[in-house]
MIDOSE-1310 file (N, C-alpha, C; in nm, 2 decimals, decimal comma, always signed):
residues 250
xxxx	+6,36/+19,48/+2,97/+6,29/+19,49/+3,10/+6,17/+19,59/+3,08; +6,05/+19,55/+3,11/+5,94/+19,65/+3,09/+5,93/+19,74/+3,21; +5,84/+19,83/+3,21/+5,82/+19,94/+3,31/+5,78/+19,87/+3,44; +5,69/+19,77/+3,44/+5,65/+19,71/+3,56/+5,76/+19,64/+3,64
xxxx	+5,85/+19,58/+3,56/+5,96/+19,51/+3,63/+6,06/+19,61/+3,69; +6,08/+19,72/+3,61/+6,17/+19,83/+3,66/+6,11/+19,89/+3,79; +5,98/+19,91/+3,79/+5,92/+19,96/+3,91/+5,93/+19,87/+4,03; +5,92/+19,74/+4,01/+5,93/+19,65/+4,12/+6,08/+19,65/+4,17
xxxx	+6,18/+19,65/+4,08/+6,32/+19,66/+4,13/+6,34/+19,78/+4,21; +6,29/+19,90/+4,16/+6,31/+20,02/+4,23/+6,25/+20,02/+4,37; +6,13/+19,96/+4,38/+6,07/+19,95/+4,51/+6,15/+19,86/+4,61; +6,21/+19,75/+4,56/+6,29/+19,67/+4,65/+6,42/+19,73/+4,69
xxxx	+6,48/+19,81/+4,60/+6,61/+19,88/+4,63/+6,58/+19,99/+4,74; +6,47/+20,05/+4,74/+6,44/+20,15/+4,84/+6,38/+20,10/+4,97; +6,35/+19,97/+4,98/+6,30/+19,91/+5,10/+6,42/+19,86/+5,19; +6,39/+19,86/+5,33/+6,49/+19,80/+5,42/+6,46/+19,65/+5,41
xxxx	+6,55/+19,56/+5,47/+6,53/+19,42/+5,46/+6,40/+19,37/+5,51; +6,35/+19,42/+5,62/+6,22/+19,37/+5,68/+6,10/+19,40/+5,58; +6,11/+19,52/+5,52/+6,01/+19,56/+5,43/+6,01/+19,47/+5,31; +6,13/+19,43/+5,26/+6,15/+19,35/+5,14/+6,08/+19,21/+5,17
xxxx	+6,10/+19,16/+5,29/+6,04/+19,03/+5,32/+5,89/+19,04/+5,33; +5,84/+19,15/+5,38/+5,70/+19,17/+5,39/+5,64/+19,19/+5,25; +5,72/+19,24/+5,16/+5,67/+19,26/+5,02/+5,64/+19,12/+4,95; +5,72/+19,02/+4,99/+5,70/+18,89/+4,93/+5,60/+18,80/+5,01
xxxx	+5,56/+18,85/+5,13/+5,47/+18,77/+5,21/+5,33/+18,77/+5,15; +5,27/+18,66/+5,15/+5,13/+18,65/+5,10/+5,03/+18,65/+5,21; +5,07/+18,67/+5,33/+4,98/+18,66/+5,44/+4,86/+18,76/+5,43; +4,90/+18,89/+5,39/+4,79/+18,99/+5,38/+4,70/+18,96/+5,26
xxxx	+4,76/+18,89/+5,16/+4,68/+18,86/+5,04/+4,58/+18,75/+5,07; +4,62/+18,66/+5,16/+4,53/+18,55/+5,19/+4,42/+18,58/+5,29; +4,44/+18,69/+5,37/+4,34/+18,73/+5,47/+4,30/+18,87/+5,44; +4,20/+18,89/+5,36/+4,16/+19,02/+5,32/+4,10/+19,10/+5,44
xxxx	+4,12/+19,23/+5,45/+4,06/+19,31/+5,55/+3,91/+19,29/+5,56; +3,86/+19,31/+5,68/+3,71/+19,29/+5,70/+3,63/+19,38/+5,61; +3,68/+19,50/+5,58/+3,60/+19,59/+5,50/+3,60/+19,56/+5,35; +3,69/+19,46/+5,32/+3,69/+19,41/+5,18/+3,61/+19,28/+5,16
xxxx	+3,55/+19,22/+5,27/+3,47/+19,11/+5,25/+3,33/+19,15/+5,20; +3,29/+19,08/+5,10/+3,17/+19,12/+5,03/+3,05/+19,11/+5,12; +2,94/+19,19/+5,11/+2,82/+19,18/+5,19/+2,76/+19,04/+5,18; +2,77/+18,98/+5,06/+2,71/+18,85/+5,04/+2,77/+18,75/+5,13
xxxx	+2,91/+18,75/+5,14/+2,98/+18,65/+5,23/+2,95/+18,68/+5,37; +2,94/+18,80/+5,41/+2,91/+18,83/+5,55/+2,76/+18,78/+5,58; +2,68/+18,80/+5,49/+2,54/+18,75/+5,50/+2,53/+18,60/+5,52; +2,61/+18,53/+5,44/+2,62/+18,38/+5,45/+2,67/+18,33/+5,58
xxxx	+2,77/+18,41/+5,63/+2,83/+18,37/+5,76/+2,73/+18,39/+5,87; +2,64/+18,48/+5,86/+2,54/+18,50/+5,96/+2,42/+18,41/+5,95; +2,40/+18,36/+5,83/+2,28/+18,28/+5,80/+2,28/+18,14/+5,87; +2,40/+18,08/+5,88/+2,41/+17,95/+5,94/+2,37/+17,94/+6,09
xxxx	+2,43/+18,03/+6,17/+2,39/+18,03/+6,31/+2,24/+18,06/+6,33; +2,18/+18,15/+6,24/+2,04/+18,18/+6,25/+1,96/+18,06/+6,21; +2,01/+17,98/+6,11/+1,94/+17,86/+6,07/+1,94/+17,76/+6,17; +2,06/+17,74/+6,24/+2,07/+17,64/+6,34/+1,98/+17,67/+6,47
xxxx	+1,96/+17,80/+6,49/+1,87/+17,85/+6,60/+1,73/+17,85/+6,56; +1,69/+17,83/+6,44/+1,55/+17,84/+6,39/+1,47/+17,73/+6,46; +1,35/+17,78/+6,51/+1,25/+17,69/+6,57/+1,20/+17,58/+6,47; +1,18/+17,62/+6,35/+1,13/+17,53/+6,25/+1,24/+17,42/+6,22
xxxx	+1,37/+17,46/+6,21/+1,47/+17,36/+6,19/+1,48/+17,27/+6,30; +1,48/+17,32/+6,43/+1,49/+17,23/+6,55/+1,37/+17,14/+6,56; +1,25/+17,19/+6,52/+1,13/+17,10/+6,53/+1,14/+16,99/+6,42; +1,19/+17,03/+6,30/+1,21/+16,93/+6,20/+1,31/+16,82/+6,24
xxxx	+1,42/+16,87/+6,29/+1,53/+16,78/+6,34/+1,48/+16,69/+6,45; +1,40/+16,74/+6,54/+1,35/+16,66/+6,65/+1,25/+16,56/+6,60; +1,17/+16,59/+6,49/+1,08/+16,50/+6,43/+1,15/+16,38/+6,37; +1,26/+16,41/+6,29/+1,34/+16,31/+6,22/+1,40/+16,22/+6,33
xxxx	+1,46/+16,28/+6,43/+1,53/+16,20/+6,54/+1,43/+16,11/+6,61; +1,31/+16,16/+6,64/+1,21/+16,08/+6,71/+1,17/+15,97/+6,62; +1,16/+15,99/+6,49/+1,11/+15,89/+6,40/+1,22/+15,78/+6,39; +1,34/+15,81/+6,38/+1,45/+15,71/+6,38/+1,46/+15,63/+6,51
xxxx	+1,45/+15,70/+6,62/+1,45/+15,63/+6,75/+1,33/+15,53/+6,76; +1,21/+15,58/+6,71/+1,09/+15,50/+6,72/+1,10/+15,38/+6,63; +1,16/+15,40/+6,51/+1,17/+15,28/+6,41/+1,27/+15,18/+6,47; +1,38/+15,23/+6,53/+1,48/+15,14/+6,59/+1,41/+15,05/+6,70
xxxx	+1,34/+15,12/+6,79/+1,27/+15,05/+6,90/+1,17/+14,95/+6,85; +1,09/+14,99/+6,75/+0,99/+14,90/+6,69/+1,05/+14,77/+6,63; +1,16/+14,79/+6,55/+1,23/+14,67/+6,49/+1,28/+14,58/+6,60; +1,33/+14,63/+6,71/+1,39/+14,54/+6,81/+1,29/+14,48/+6,91
xxxx	+1,18/+14,55/+6,92/+1,07/+14,49/+7,00/+1,01/+14,38/+6,93; +0,99/+14,39/+6,79/+0,94/+14,28/+6,71/+1,04/+14,17/+6,71; +1,17/+14,20/+6,71/+1,27/+14,09/+6,71/+1,26/+14,01/+6,85; +1,24/+14,09/+6,96/+1,22/+14,02/+7,09/+1,10/+13,93/+7,08
xxxx	+0,99/+13,98/+7,03/+0,87/+13,90/+7,02/+0,89/+13,77/+6,94; +0,97/+13,78/+6,83/+0,99/+13,66/+6,75/+1,09/+13,57/+6,80; +1,19/+13,62/+6,87/+1,30/+13,53/+6,91/+1,30/+13,51/+7,07; +1,24/+13,60/+7,14/+1,25/+13,58/+7,29/+1,38/+13,63/+7,34
xxxx	+1,47/+13,69/+7,26/+1,60/+13,74/+7,31/+1,58/+13,87/+7,38; +1,60/+13,87/+7,51/+1,58/+13,99/+7,59/+1,68/+14,10/+7,56; +1,79/+14,06/+7,49/+1,90/+14,17/+7,46/+1,84/+14,27/+7,36; +1,74/+14,23/+7,29/+1,67/+14,33/+7,20/+1,60/+14,44/+7,28
xxxx	+1,54/+14,40/+7,39/+1,47/+14,49/+7,48/+1,58/+14,59/+7,54; +1,69/+14,53/+7,57/+1,80/+14,61/+7,64/+1,84/+14,72/+7,54; +1,87/+14,69/+7,42/+1,92/+14,79/+7,32/+1,81/+14,89/+7,30; +1,68/+14,85/+7,29/+1,57/+14,94/+7,27/+1,56/+15,04/+7,39
xxxx	+1,57/+14,98/+7,51/+1,57/+15,07/+7,63/+1,68/+15,17/+7,63; +1,80/+15,13/+7,59/+1,91/+15,22/+7,58/+1,88/+15,34/+7,49; +1,83/+15,31/+7,37/+1,81/+15,42/+7,28/+1,69/+15,51/+7,32; +1,59/+15,45/+7,38/+1,48/+15,53/+7,42/+1,52/+15,62/+7,54
xxxx	+1,61/+15,57/+7,62/+1,66/+15,65/+7,73/+1,74/+15,77/+7,68; +1,81/+15,75/+7,57/+1,88/+15,86/+7,51/+1,78/+15,96/+7,45; +1,68/+15,91/+7,39/+1,57/+16,00/+7,33/+1,51/+16,08/+7,44; +1,48/+16,02/+7,55/+1,41/+16,10/+7,66/+1,50/+16,21/+7,72
xxxx	+1,63/+16,18/+7,73/+1,73/+16,28/+7,78/+1,74/+16,39/+7,68; +1,74/+16,36/+7,55/+1,75/+16,46/+7,45/+1,63/+16,56/+7,46; +1,51/+16,50/+7,47/+1,39/+16,59/+7,48/+1,39/+16,68/+7,60; +1,44/+16,63/+7,71/+1,43/+16,70/+7,84/+1,57/+16,76/+7,88
xxxx	+1,66/+16,78/+7,78/+1,79/+16,83/+7,82/+1,78/+16,98/+7,86; +1,88/+17,03/+7,93/+1,88/+17,17/+7,97/+1,93/+17,26/+7,86; +1,91/+17,39/+7,87/+1,96/+17,48/+7,78/+2,11/+17,50/+7,79; +2,18/+17,50/+7,68/+2,33/+17,52/+7,69/+2,37/+17,66/+7,71
xxxx	+2,49/+17,67/+7,77/+2,55/+17,80/+7,79/+2,61/+17,85/+7,65; +2,68/+17,75/+7,59/+2,73/+17,78/+7,45/+2,71/+17,65/+7,37; +2,69/+17,66/+7,24/+2,67/+17,55/+7,15/+2,75/+17,58/+7,02; +2,81/+17,48/+6,97/+2,89/+17,50/+6,85/+2,80/+17,53/+6,73
xxxx	+2,85/+17,63/+6,65/+2,78/+17,66/+6,52/+2,86/+17,61/+6,40; +2,96/+17,53/+6,43/+3,04/+17,47/+6,32/+2,96/+17,37/+6,25; +2,94/+17,38/+6,12/+2,86/+17,28/+6,05/+2,91/+17,14/+6,06; +3,05/+17,12/+6,07/+3,11/+16,99/+6,08/+3,07/+16,93/+6,22
xxxx	+3,07/+17,01/+6,32/+3,02/+16,95/+6,45/+2,88/+16,90/+6,44; +2,79/+16,97/+6,38/+2,66/+16,93/+6,36/+2,65/+16,80/+6,27; +2,73/+16,80/+6,17/+2,73/+16,68/+6,08/+2,77/+16,56/+6,15; +2,89/+16,56/+6,22/+2,94/+16,45/+6,29/+2,85/+16,41/+6,41
xxxx	+2,78/+16,50/+6,47/+2,70/+16,47/+6,59/+2,57/+16,40/+6,54; +2,50/+16,46/+6,44/+2,38/+16,40/+6,40/+2,39/+16,27/+6,33; +2,49/+16,26/+6,23/+2,51/+16,13/+6,16/+2,56/+16,03/+6,26; +2,66/+16,07/+6,35/+2,72/+15,97/+6,44/+2,62/+15,92/+6,54
xxxx	+2,52/+16,00/+6,58/+2,42/+15,96/+6,67/+2,32/+15,85/+6,61; +2,29/+15,88/+6,48/+2,18/+15,80/+6,42/+2,23/+15,68/+6,33; +2,36/+15,68/+6,30/+2,40/+15,56/+6,23/+2,37/+15,43/+6,30; +2,39/+15,41/+6,43/+2,36/+15,29/+6,49/+2,21/+15,25/+6,49
xxxx	+2,12/+15,35/+6,47/+1,98/+15,33/+6,47/+1,94/+15,26/+6,34; +2,03/+15,25/+6,24/+2,00/+15,18/+6,12/+2,04/+15,03/+6,12; +2,09/+14,99/+6,24/+2,12/+14,85/+6,26/+2,00/+14,76/+6,26; +2,01/+14,64/+6,21/+1,90/+14,55/+6,19/+1,93/+14,42/+6,27
xxxx	+1,83/+14,37/+6,35/+1,85/+14,25/+6,42/+1,89/+14,13/+6,32; +1,98/+14,05/+6,37/+2,02/+13,93/+6,28/+1,99/+13,80/+6,36; +1,98/+13,70/+6,28/+1,95/+13,57/+6,34/+2,08/+13,49/+6,38; +2,20/+13,56/+6,35/+2,33/+13,49/+6,38/+2,43/+13,59/+6,43
xxxx	+2,52/+13,54/+6,51/+2,63/+13,63/+6,56/+2,75/+13,55/+6,58; +2,87/+13,61/+6,56/+2,99/+13,54/+6,58/+3,02/+13,50/+6,73; +2,95/+13,57/+6,82/+2,97/+13,55/+6,96/+2,84/+13,58/+7,03; +2,74/+13,49/+7,03/+2,61/+13,52/+7,08/+2,61/+13,56/+7,23
xxxx	+2,71/+13,51/+7,31/+2,72/+13,54/+7,45/+2,75/+13,69/+7,47; +2,79/+13,76/+7,36/+2,83/+13,90/+7,37/+2,71/+13,99/+7,40; +2,59/+13,93/+7,40/+2,47/+14,00/+7,43/+2,47/+14,05/+7,58; +2,56/+13,98/+7,66/+2,57/+14,03/+7,80/+2,65/+14,16/+7,80
xxxx	+2,73/+14,19/+7,70/+2,80/+14,32/+7,69/+2,70/+14,43/+7,68; +2,59/+14,40/+7,61/+2,48/+14,50/+7,59/+2,42/+14,54/+7,72; +2,40/+14,44/+7,81/+2,35/+14,47/+7,94/+2,45/+14,56/+8,02; +2,58/+14,52/+8,02/+2,68/+14,60/+8,09/+2,68/+14,74/+8,03
xxxx	+2,67/+14,75/+7,90/+2,67/+14,89/+7,83/+2,55/+14,97/+7,88; +2,43/+14,90/+7,89/+2,31/+14,97/+7,94/+2,33/+15,03/+8,08; +2,39/+14,95/+8,17/+2,41/+14,99/+8,30/+2,51/+15,11/+8,31; +2,61/+15,10/+8,23/+2,71/+15,21/+8,22/+2,64/+15,34/+8,16
xxxx	+2,55/+15,32/+8,07/+2,48/+15,43/+8,01/+2,39/+15,50/+8,12; +2,32/+15,42/+8,19/+2,23/+15,47/+8,30/+2,31/+15,55/+8,40; +2,42/+15,49/+8,45/+2,51/+15,56/+8,55/+2,57/+15,69/+8,49; +2,60/+15,68/+8,36/+2,66/+15,80/+8,29/+2,55/+15,91/+8,28
xxxx	+2,43/+15,87/+8,25/+2,32/+15,97/+8,23/+2,28/+16,03/+8,37; +2,29/+15,94/+8,47/+2,26/+16,00/+8,61/+2,37/+16,10/+8,65; +2,49/+16,07/+8,61/+2,60/+16,16/+8,64/+2,59/+16,29/+8,56; +2,54/+16,28/+8,44/+2,53/+16,39/+8,35/+2,40/+16,47/+8,38
xxxx	+2,30/+16,40/+8,42/+2,17/+16,46/+8,45/+2,11/+16,52/+8,32; +2,07/+16,65/+8,32/+2,01/+16,71/+8,21/+2,11/+16,78/+8,12; +2,23/+16,76/+8,14/+2,34/+16,82/+8,05/+2,36/+16,74/+7,93; +2,27/+16,67/+7,89/+2,28/+16,58/+7,77/+2,28/+16,66/+7,64
xxxx	+2,36/+16,62/+7,54/+2,36/+16,70/+7,42/+2,41/+16,60/+7,31; +2,37/+16,64/+7,18/+2,42/+16,57/+7,07/+2,54/+16,65/+7,01; +2,52/+16,78/+6,99/+2,62/+16,86/+6,93/+2,71/+16,92/+7,04; +2,83/+16,94/+7,01/+2,93/+17,00/+7,10/+2,87/+17,13/+7,17
xxxx	+2,85/+17,12/+7,30/+2,79/+17,23/+7,37/+2,84/+17,23/+7,52; +2,84/+17,35/+7,58/+2,88/+17,36/+7,72/+2,76/+17,39/+7,80; +2,73/+17,30/+7,89/+2,63/+17,32/+7,99/+2,71/+17,33/+8,13; +2,66/+17,27/+8,23/+2,73/+17,26/+8,36/+2,84/+17,15/+8,34
xxxx	+2,96/+17,19/+8,37/+3,07/+17,09/+8,36/+3,06/+16,99/+8,47; +3,05/+16,86/+8,43/+3,03/+16,75/+8,53/+3,16/+16,69/+8,56; +3,19/+16,67/+8,69/+3,31/+16,61/+8,74/+3,29/+16,50/+8,84; +3,17/+16,47/+8,87/+3,14/+16,37/+8,97/+3,08/+16,24/+8,91
xxxx	+3,05/+16,14/+8,99/+2,99/+16,02/+8,94/+3,09/+15,95/+8,85; +3,05/+15,90/+8,74/+3,14/+15,83/+8,64/+3,24/+15,92/+8,58; +3,21/+16,05/+8,59/+3,31/+16,15/+8,53/+3,44/+16,16/+8,61; +3,44/+16,10/+8,73/+3,56/+16,09/+8,81/+3,66/+15,99/+8,74
xxxx	+3,62/+15,90/+8,66/+3,70/+15,80/+8,60/+3,74/+15,82/+8,46; +3,65/+15,87/+8,38/+3,68/+15,90/+8,24/+3,60/+16,03/+8,20; +3,65/+16,10/+8,10/+3,58/+16,23/+8,07/+3,46/+16,21/+7,98; +3,44/+16,09/+7,92/+3,33/+16,07/+7,83/+3,27/+15,93/+7,87
xxxx	+3,20/+15,92/+7,98/+3,15/+15,78/+8,02/+3,03/+15,74/+7,93; +2,96/+15,83/+7,87/+2,85/+15,79/+7,78/+2,91/+15,73/+7,65; +3,02/+15,78/+7,60/+3,08/+15,72/+7,49/+3,14/+15,59/+7,52; +3,18/+15,57/+7,64/+3,23/+15,44/+7,69/+3,12/+15,34/+7,69
xxxx	+3,00/+15,38/+7,73/+2,88/+15,29/+7,73/+2,84/+15,26/+7,59; +2,85/+15,35/+7,50/+2,81/+15,33/+7,36/+2,91/+15,22/+7,30; +3,04/+15,24/+7,33/+3,14/+15,15/+7,28/+3,11/+15,00/+7,32; +3,07/+14,99/+7,45/+3,04/+14,85/+7,50/+2,91/+14,80/+7,44
xxxx	+2,81/+14,88/+7,43/+2,68/+14,84/+7,37/+2,70/+14,80/+7,22; +2,76/+14,89/+7,15/+2,78/+14,86/+7,00/+2,86/+14,73/+6,98; +2,97/+14,71/+7,06/+3,05/+14,59/+7,04/+2,97/+14,47/+7,07; +2,89/+14,47/+7,18/+2,80/+14,36/+7,21/+2,70/+14,33/+7,10
xxxx	+2,65/+14,44/+7,04/+2,55/+14,42/+6,94/+2,61/+14,36/+6,81; +2,72/+14,41/+6,77/+2,78/+14,35/+6,64/+2,82/+14,21/+6,66; +2,87/+14,18/+6,78/+2,92/+14,04/+6,80/+2,80/+13,94/+6,81; +2,68/+13,99/+6,85/+2,57/+13,90/+6,86/+2,47/+13,92/+6,75
xxxx	+2,49/+14,02/+6,66/+2,40/+14,04/+6,55/+2,49/+14,07/+6,43; +2,56/+13,97/+6,38/+2,67/+13,99/+6,28/+2,62/+13,98/+6,14; +2,62/+14,09/+6,07/+2,60/+14,10/+5,93/+2,69/+14,20/+5,87; +2,71/+14,20/+5,74/+2,80/+14,30/+5,67/+2,75/+14,44/+5,69
xxxx	+2,62/+14,45/+5,69/+2,55/+14,58/+5,70/+2,58/+14,64/+5,84; +2,55/+14,55/+5,94/+2,58/+14,59/+6,08/+2,72/+14,62/+6,11; +2,81/+14,54/+6,05/+2,95/+14,57/+6,07/+3,00/+14,70/+6,01; +2,94/+14,74/+5,89/+2,97/+14,87/+5,83/+2,93/+14,98/+5,92
xxxx	+2,80/+14,97/+5,97/+2,75/+15,07/+6,06/+2,83/+15,08/+6,19; +2,88/+14,97/+6,24/+2,96/+14,96/+6,36/+3,09/+15,04/+6,34; +3,16/+15,01/+6,23/+3,29/+15,07/+6,20/+3,27/+15,22/+6,18; +3,17/+15,26/+6,11/+3,14/+15,40/+6,08/+3,11/+15,47/+6,21
xxxx	+3,03/+15,41/+6,30/+2,99/+15,47/+6,42/+3,11/+15,49/+6,51; +3,20/+15,40/+6,52/+3,32/+15,42/+6,60/+3,40/+15,54/+6,55; +3,41/+15,55/+6,41/+3,49/+15,66/+6,36/+3,42/+15,79/+6,39; +3,29/+15,80/+6,38/+3,22/+15,92/+6,41/+3,23/+15,95/+6,56
xxxx	+3,22/+15,85/+6,64/+3,23/+15,87/+6,78/+3,37/+15,93/+6,82; +3,48/+15,89/+6,76/+3,61/+15,94/+6,79/+3,62/+16,09/+6,75; +3,57/+16,12/+6,63/+3,57/+16,25/+6,58/+3,49/+16,35/+6,67; +3,37/+16,30/+6,71/+3,28/+16,38/+6,79/+3,35/+16,41/+6,93
xxxx	+3,42/+16,31/+6,98/+3,49/+16,33/+7,11/+3,59/+16,44/+7,10; +3,67/+16,43/+6,99/+3,78/+16,53/+6,97/+3,73/+16,67/+6,96; +3,62/+16,68/+6,88/+3,57/+16,81/+6,85/+3,49/+16,87/+6,97; +3,43/+16,78/+7,05/+3,37/+16,83/+7,17/+3,47/+16,88/+7,27
xxxx	+3,58/+16,81/+7,28/+3,68/+16,86/+7,38/+3,75/+16,99/+7,33; +3,76/+17,00/+7,20/+3,81/+17,13/+7,15/+3,71/+17,25/+7,18; +3,58/+17,22/+7,18/+3,48/+17,32/+7,21/+3,49/+17,36/+7,36; +3,51/+17,25/+7,44/+3,51/+17,27/+7,59/+3,64/+17,32/+7,65
xxxx	+3,75/+17,30/+7,57/+3,88/+17,33/+7,63/+3,90/+17,48/+7,66; +3,82/+17,57/+7,60/+3,83/+17,71/+7,62/+3,78/+17,75/+7,76; +3,71/+17,66/+7,83/+3,66/+17,68/+7,96/+3,77/+17,64/+8,06; +3,81/+17,73/+8,15/+3,92/+17,70/+8,25/+3,88/+17,58/+8,34
xxxx	+3,75/+17,57/+8,37/+3,70/+17,47/+8,46/+3,72/+17,33/+8,39; +3,69/+17,32/+8,26/+3,70/+17,20/+8,19/+3,85/+17,16/+8,17; +3,93/+17,27/+8,14/+4,08/+17,25/+8,12/+4,14/+17,19/+8,25; +4,10/+17,24/+8,37/+4,15/+17,19/+8,49/+4,10/+17,04/+8,52
xxxx	+3,98/+17,02/+8,48/+3,92/+16,89/+8,50/+3,99/+16,78/+8,41; +4,02/+16,82/+8,29/+4,09/+16,73/+8,19/+4,23/+16,70/+8,24; +4,30/+16,79/+8,32/+4,43/+16,76/+8,38/+4,42/+16,65/+8,49; +4,30/+16,66/+8,56/+4,29/+16,57/+8,67/+4,24/+16,43/+8,62
xxxx	+4,15/+16,42/+8,52/+4,10/+16,30/+8,47/+4,17/+16,28/+8,33; +4,27/+16,20/+8,33/+4,35/+16,19/+8,21/+4,29/+16,11/+8,09; +4,20/+16,01/+8,13/+4,15/+15,92/+8,02/+4,02/+15,96/+7,97; +4,00/+15,95/+7,84/+3,87/+16,00/+7,78/+3,76/+15,89/+7,79
xxxx	+3,79/+15,77/+7,75/+3,69/+15,67/+7,74/+3,72/+15,54/+7,82; +3,84/+15,49/+7,81/+3,88/+15,36/+7,88/+3,99/+15,39/+7,98; +3,96/+15,37/+8,11/+4,06/+15,40/+8,21/+4,20/+15,32/+8,18; +4,31/+15,40/+8,19/+4,44/+15,35/+8,17/+4,47/+15,31/+8,03
xx	+4,38/+15,33/+7,93/+4,40/+15,29/+7,79/+4,39/+15,42/+7,70; +4,27/+15,48/+7,71/+4,25/+15,60/+7,62/+4,16/+15,70/+7,68
């Protein structure tokens, strides 16, 4: 037995049982004291919020978003001109409405600085904009769902007013209008719109985007509610309105 082993045994014999358990606990080892965190790590932790608040970053993000929205609208207006299908104008109007609300949104009280929230919000918002009009669909009549989705979106936006956001953020907690029935009426409208689109514009590419968009939508919903749940007003609202997207289902 070497000296280090003898020292360890001596320490354990002189400890009471609680101290002995604490000796084997790795909790303190996993969470270093704040004064032991390197300046470089503290600097990196501060850089992300500063980067997200940067005017240059926000202008660049706005430019990219506007470009994608514009490209999507251009493709579908051309598809309308070539086919006469009014559903393409419906989906274009839907996305341009979202763009307008994004531009004129109100300032948030709080906004998430979690990189994952930003990733899921930005990618989830713009995945559907990569959809391409198709000449065939498994259920062409489903274009009527797109009209229903557009009306749901308009009513949802009227209920939300300027509290529109992409990233998880707290503005004024909305409880009236469509928010009396589900907690996320805009996501409900997106679900209807996207379902109508894939059924009437069926390609493998559009199907992939549809499935990915649904996955991102679900993750965004969960993460947004996690951000808002710390507000007592929202917590009380969530108790009154049980369903997130589909009444009596989910």
